[in-house]
N, C-alpha and C positions, 0 to 999 in steps of 0.2 A: 302560280306560285313564284315568288321572287327567287332569284338565284343568288348564291353567296359568292362574293368576290374575295380577292386576297385580303383586303382590308377587314372584311367581316371575319374571315378565318383567323386572322392575326388577333383580333379582339377576343374571339372565343378562346384561343390558345392562351392569351394573357390571363383571362378570368380563371381558366382551369388551372394554369400554373400557379397563380397566386393562392388559390384556395386549397391546392393539393397538400401543402405543408400543414394546413390546419385540419384537413379532413382525414388524413391517413391515421394519425394517432387516435382520433375519435372512432374511426371505423374499426381499428384493431381492438380498442377497448370494448366496443359494442359486440363484436363478433367473438372475441376470445378474452373474456374478462380475466384479469389477473395473470395474463401470459407473461408479462415482464417479470413479475414477482416470482412466478414458478420457474422461469428459465434462469433468471439472473441470481436469485437467492442462493442456490447451491454453490455457485461460483464465488459469491461474496463470502459465504461461510467458509469455503475451502481456503480462500485467500487469508481470511482472519486467522484460521487455525495455523497456517504456515507462518504468519507473523508471530503468533504465540510461541511456536516452536523455536523460531529465531530468537525471540526474547529470552527464552529459557536457556538456549545455548550461550547467548551473550552473558547471561547471569553466571553460568558455570565457568566460562572463561574468566570473567571478572574475579570470581572467588579463587580460582587457581592462581591468577596473577597476584592477588592480594596475599594469599598464603605464601607464595614464593618470596614476595618482597618482605614479608614479616620474618621469614626464616633467614633471609640474607641480612636484614638489619640486626637480628639477634646475633648472627655469626660475627658481624662487624663489631658489635658492642663487646662481645667476648674477646675478640682479638685486640681491640683497643684497651680493654682492661688488662690483658696480658702485657701489652706494650708498656702501659703505665707502671705495672708492677716491676717489669724489667728495668725501666729507667729509674725507678725509685731505689732499687737495690744498689745501683752503681753510685 
């Protein structure tokens, strides 16, 4: 039986290292089908729900800001009207 030298061992290691990246996903899919979907899906769903809540909060903040600006503009219009009336009297 021939013995393996360092060169042979290095070649074997290179073959194993090159193919391991290709083999691992395939082995996982064969052994545990759908594992990625079952494990990752709840996290993606939770993240999406958090983004939806953030969007809702931003919408509420936007409505509050718009209402405040509308109120302030109306107040300024009223004050401007009063100033015009005062100036017209003199």
